[in-house]
C-alpha positions as CSV (number, residue, x, y, z in Angstrom):
1,X,137.6,59.9,84.6
2,X,138.4,58.3,88.0
3,X,140.9,55.7,88.1
4,X,139.7,52.2,89.4
5,X,142.4,50.4,91.4
6,X,142.6,46.6,92.8
7,X,141.0,45.5,96.1
8,X,142.3,43.9,99.2
9,X,139.7,42.3,100.7
10,X,141.0,42.1,104.7
11,X,138.9,43.9,106.7
12,X,139.4,45.3,109.8
13,X,136.7,45.7,112.4
14,X,136.8,48.4,114.9
15,X,134.5,48.3,117.3
16,X,131.0,48.3,119.3
17,X,129.0,49.9,122.2
18,X,125.6,48.9,123.7
19,X,122.7,47.3,121.8
20,X,120.6,50.7,120.4
21,X,123.2,52.5,120.0
22,X,126.0,50.0,119.1
23,X,128.1,50.5,116.2
24,X,130.1,48.4,114.4
25,X,132.7,49.7,112.0
26,X,134.9,48.6,109.3
27,X,137.4,49.5,106.7
28,X,138.8,48.0,103.8
29,X,141.0,49.1,100.6
30,X,138.8,49.1,97.7
31,X,138.5,51.3,94.0
32,X,142.2,52.6,95.1
33,X,140.9,54.3,98.5
34,X,140.1,53.3,101.9
35,X,136.3,52.6,102.1
36,X,134.6,52.9,105.9
37,X,131.8,51.4,107.0
38,X,129.9,52.6,109.8
39,X,127.0,50.2,110.8
40,X,124.3,51.4,113.6
41,X,121.6,49.8,116.0
42,X,122.4,45.9,115.0
43,X,124.5,43.4,116.7
44,X,127.9,42.6,116.2
45,X,127.0,39.4,114.2
46,X,124.6,40.8,112.1
47,X,127.0,43.3,111.3
48,X,129.4,41.3,110.4
49,X,127.8,39.0,108.3
50,X,126.5,41.9,106.1
51,X,130.1,43.7,106.3
52,X,131.5,40.3,104.7
53,X,128.8,40.0,102.3
54,X,129.7,43.6,101.1
55,X,133.3,42.5,100.5
56,X,132.5,39.6,98.6
57,X,130.4,42.3,96.3
58,X,133.1,44.3,96.0
59,X,135.6,41.2,94.7
60,X,133.2,40.6,92.1
61,X,132.7,44.4,91.0
62,X,136.2,44.8,90.7
63,X,136.5,41.8,88.5
64,X,133.8,42.2,86.0
65,X,134.0,46.1,86.0
66,X,137.7,46.4,85.7
67,X,138.4,48.5,82.4
68,X,141.9,47.2,81.6
69,X,142.9,43.8,83.3
70,X,141.6,40.7,81.6
71,X,139.2,38.5,83.3
72,X,135.5,40.2,83.6
73,X,132.8,41.5,81.8
74,X,134.2,45.2,80.9
75,X,137.6,44.5,79.7
76,X,135.7,41.5,77.3
77,X,133.4,44.5,76.3
78,X,136.2,46.6,75.6
79,X,138.2,43.9,73.2
80,X,134.9,43.4,71.4
81,X,134.7,47.4,70.4
82,X,138.2,47.2,68.7
83,X,136.5,44.6,66.0
84,X,132.9,45.6,66.4
85,X,132.0,41.9,67.9
86,X,129.1,41.4,69.7
87,X,129.4,40.4,73.4
88,X,127.3,39.1,75.9
89,X,127.5,40.7,80.0
90,X,126.2,39.6,82.9
91,X,123.6,41.1,85.2
92,X,126.3,42.4,87.5
93,X,127.7,45.0,84.4
94,X,124.9,45.4,82.2
95,X,123.0,47.7,84.3
96,X,126.2,50.5,84.7
97,X,126.1,50.4,80.4
98,X,122.7,51.4,80.4
99,X,123.7,53.7,83.2
100,X,126.4,55.3,81.5
101,X,124.4,55.9,78.4
102,X,121.5,57.3,80.2
103,X,124.3,60.0,82.1
104,X,125.7,60.7,78.9
105,X,122.5,61.7,77.2
106,X,121.3,63.7,80.5
107,X,124.8,65.8,80.9
108,X,124.7,66.5,77.1
109,X,127.7,64.2,76.3
110,X,130.0,65.6,79.3
111,X,129.9,62.6,81.4
112,X,131.4,60.0,78.5
113,X,132.1,56.6,80.1
114,X,133.2,55.6,76.4
115,X,137.0,57.6,76.7
116,X,138.7,54.7,78.5
117,X,141.3,54.8,75.6
118,X,142.0,58.3,76.5
119,X,142.2,57.7,80.1
120,X,144.7,55.0,79.3
121,X,146.7,57.1,77.2
122,X,147.1,59.8,79.9
123,X,148.4,56.8,82.5
124,X,145.4,57.1,84.8
125,X,145.2,53.4,83.9
126,X,148.5,52.3,85.7
127,X,148.7,51.2,89.5
128,X,151.0,54.3,90.0
129,X,150.2,57.7,89.3
130,X,152.5,58.4,85.8
131,X,155.7,60.5,86.5
132,X,158.4,61.6,84.7
133,X,157.5,61.4,81.1
134,X,155.5,63.4,78.7
135,X,152.1,62.7,78.2
136,X,151.4,61.4,74.5
137,X,149.3,64.5,73.4
138,X,149.3,63.5,69.8
139,X,147.6,60.2,70.6
140,X,145.3,61.7,73.1
141,X,144.2,64.3,70.1
142,X,143.9,61.4,67.6
143,X,141.5,59.2,69.7
144,X,139.2,62.6,71.0
145,X,139.5,63.5,66.8
146,X,137.5,59.9,66.9
147,X,134.6,60.9,69.2
148,X,134.1,58.0,71.0
149,X,131.2,57.8,73.0
150,X,128.0,56.0,74.6
151,X,126.0,56.6,71.3
152,X,128.4,54.3,69.7
153,X,127.5,51.7,72.2
154,X,124.2,49.4,71.3
155,X,122.5,47.1,74.0
156,X,120.1,44.7,73.1
157,X,119.3,42.6,76.3
158,X,122.2,41.5,77.3
159,X,124.2,42.1,74.0
160,X,126.6,45.0,73.5
161,X,128.2,46.1,70.7
162,X,130.3,49.1,69.4
163,X,130.6,51.0,66.3
164,X,133.7,52.7,67.0
165,X,136.9,51.0,67.4
166,X,138.3,54.4,69.6
167,X,135.6,53.5,72.3
168,X,136.8,51.7,75.7
169,X,134.7,51.7,78.8
170,X,135.7,52.8,82.0
171,X,133.6,52.9,84.9
172,X,135.7,55.2,87.0
173,X,133.7,58.3,86.4
174,X,131.1,56.4,88.6
175,X,131.8,53.1,90.0
176,X,132.4,54.1,93.4
177,X,128.7,55.5,93.4
178,X,127.5,52.3,92.2
179,X,128.9,50.3,94.3
180,X,127.7,52.0,97.5
181,X,123.9,52.0,96.0
182,X,124.6,48.3,95.6
183,X,126.0,48.0,99.2
184,X,122.9,49.8,100.8
185,X,120.7,47.6,98.8
186,X,122.3,44.7,100.3
187,X,122.0,46.2,103.8
188,X,118.4,47.1,104.0
189,X,117.6,43.4,102.7
190,X,119.1,42.3,105.6
191,X,117.3,44.5,108.0
192,X,119.9,47.2,108.4
193,X,118.6,50.7,108.2
194,X,120.9,52.6,109.5
195,X,124.6,53.2,108.2
196,X,126.9,55.3,106.3
197,X,129.8,54.3,103.7
198,X,132.6,56.7,102.8
199,X,134.9,55.8,99.6
200,X,137.2,59.0,99.4
201,X,135.4,61.7,98.7
202,X,132.4,59.6,98.1
203,X,129.9,59.1,101.1
204,X,126.2,57.6,101.4
205,X,124.1,57.0,104.2
206,X,120.9,55.3,105.1
207,X,118.6,56.3,108.2
208,X,120.3,58.2,111.0
209,X,122.7,58.2,113.6
210,X,120.4,57.4,116.7
211,X,118.6,61.3,117.2
212,X,120.4,63.3,114.8
213,X,121.3,63.1,110.9
214,X,125.0,61.7,110.0
215,X,127.1,64.8,109.6
216,X,129.5,64.9,106.5
217,X,132.5,66.9,106.0
218,X,133.4,68.2,102.6
219,X,137.0,68.3,101.7
220,X,138.8,71.4,101.1
221,X,140.6,70.5,97.6
222,X,143.8,72.9,98.9
223,X,144.4,72.1,102.3
224,X,143.1,68.6,102.9
225,X,141.0,70.1,105.8
226,X,137.3,70.7,105.8
227,X,135.6,73.2,103.8
228,X,131.9,72.8,105.1
229,X,129.8,69.7,106.8
230,X,126.5,68.7,106.4
231,X,123.6,67.1,107.9
232,X,122.5,64.3,105.9
233,X,118.8,63.7,105.1
234,X,118.0,59.7,105.1
235,X,119.3,57.9,101.7
236,X,121.3,61.4,100.7
237,X,124.9,60.7,99.3
238,X,127.8,63.1,99.1
239,X,129.5,63.1,96.0
240,X,133.0,64.9,95.2
241,X,135.1,65.2,91.8
242,X,138.3,66.7,92.2
243,X,141.7,67.1,91.2
244,X,143.9,66.8,94.8
245,X,143.8,63.0,94.2
246,X,144.7,61.6,91.1
247,X,146.4,63.8,88.6
248,X,149.7,64.2,86.4
249,X,152.3,66.9,86.4
250,X,154.3,67.9,83.3
251,X,156.2,71.6,83.0
252,X,154.6,73.0,86.1
253,X,151.2,72.1,85.1
254,X,148.8,69.9,87.2
255,X,146.8,67.3,84.8
256,X,143.8,66.4,86.5
257,X,142.3,62.7,86.0
258,X,139.4,64.2,85.4
259,X,139.0,64.0,81.2
260,X,137.1,66.3,78.8
261,X,135.7,64.2,76.3
262,X,135.4,67.0,74.1
263,X,139.2,67.5,73.5
264,X,140.6,64.4,75.5
265,X,142.4,67.1,77.5
266,X,142.2,66.8,81.6
267,X,140.0,69.4,83.0
268,X,141.2,73.1,84.0
269,X,139.9,75.8,86.5
270,X,138.4,73.4,88.7
271,X,139.7,72.1,91.9
272,X,136.5,69.9,93.4
273,X,132.9,69.8,92.3
274,X,130.5,68.3,95.7
275,X,126.8,67.2,94.6
276,X,124.1,66.0,96.8
277,X,121.7,63.5,95.5
278,X,119.6,60.5,96.7
279,X,121.1,58.1,94.1
280,X,125.1,57.3,94.4
281,X,125.6,56.3,90.6
282,X,124.0,59.4,89.5
283,X,125.8,61.8,92.0
284,X,129.0,60.4,91.3
285,X,128.3,60.7,87.5
286,X,127.1,64.1,87.8
287,X,130.0,65.6,90.1
288,X,132.4,64.4,87.2
289,X,130.0,66.0,84.7
290,X,130.1,69.3,86.2
291,X,133.8,69.7,86.6
292,X,134.3,69.1,82.9
293,X,131.5,71.9,82.3
294,X,133.6,74.4,84.5
295,X,133.0,77.2,86.5
296,X,130.5,79.1,83.0
297,X,128.7,76.1,82.0
298,X,128.0,74.2,85.2
299,X,124.5,75.6,85.8
300,X,123.2,74.6,82.6
301,X,124.5,71.0,82.8
302,X,123.0,70.8,86.9
303,X,119.5,72.0,85.4
304,X,119.7,69.4,82.5
305,X,120.5,66.5,84.8
306,X,118.0,67.8,87.5
307,X,121.1,68.5,90.1
308,X,120.0,71.1,92.7
309,X,122.7,70.5,95.5
310,X,125.9,71.8,94.2
311,X,129.2,73.4,95.5
312,X,132.3,74.3,93.3
313,X,135.7,74.9,94.0
314,X,137.5,76.8,91.2
315,X,141.0,77.3,90.6
316,X,140.8,81.0,92.2
317,X,139.7,79.5,95.3
318,X,136.1,81.0,95.0
319,X,133.4,78.9,96.7
320,X,130.1,78.6,94.4
321,X,127.0,77.0,95.9
322,X,123.3,76.4,94.9
323,X,120.7,78.1,97.0
324,X,119.6,75.0,98.2
325,X,123.0,73.7,99.6
326,X,123.8,77.3,100.7
327,X,121.7,77.1,104.1
328,X,122.9,73.7,104.9
329,X,126.4,73.9,104.8
330,X,128.1,74.2,108.5
331,X,131.4,76.0,108.9
332,X,134.3,75.3,111.0
333,X,133.9,77.8,113.7
334,X,135.3,81.1,112.7
335,X,135.8,80.1,109.0
336,X,132.7,81.7,107.1
337,X,133.8,82.1,103.8
338,X,132.2,84.7,101.1
339,X,130.3,82.5,98.9
340,X,129.0,83.2,95.2
341,X,125.6,81.6,94.7
342,X,124.3,80.3,91.4
343,X,121.3,78.4,90.4
344,X,120.9,75.7,87.7
345,X,119.8,77.3,84.8
């Protein structure tokens, strides 16, 4: 699962130009990455107000969804999981627990937000990447052998109970997507219908960039360049799970931050998976699940989850694309790679 880091709330407003084509841009540090917000077609004052509301919402997410620091709903749930006690959660956290259970079922257990204890054992809860020490493999294997899962988490109204003390909830695998979904709903409620927000490898959009679509680049996990670009239809989101930003090196092996919940070990053989979906939370979770499934099994999981637009880069450098995404990829001039085409099956 992807890590969650702290929030620096300062915003940097960058621009703006003429009314109908006016764009207001902001950048902030949230979820361990730079989040870029572009709002188009409204006054700068209206955009500033909306951006301030987004920042306030992100602060609340940081508090309530934080997996390992005290003070929020999720930390209280994780503490209660160790004793089997029931805890009441608020409206901001409950939908994510419900969604985590749904994505667990849809993905045949490959997206599992209950493995937070394993994520912590790997060191991916720390503010700095883990370095210079051997991963605690015995602890990791022991935790995995206790099979923490979202099926161990019962939701009754706002009351949440765990029946497995090895469960630790970690929303890092889909929190960015959920945050962007909330952000776009907030913008729409304010009459803002054209915007794009990017957070690391995750990009969501509403509306368009004037008379053309929003064009989004898909990162090359080997070179930090762009593999290809895609023009987004209104409301589409691009989510990428990869091993290039958060990892742990030990004895010449790169251990990705993406955890296979079946073994507790980190995902191998996949550099990145990109999914295009119309829901950010779902797309974020699906890209993680397909990375866990790997080059051989991702078509089965994609079909099971209803994902139709997929691009996978494996550790041989092979690009595998689903038919519905193949024709939409726009490659840099002079760079048209050989693609393997596979359908969800």
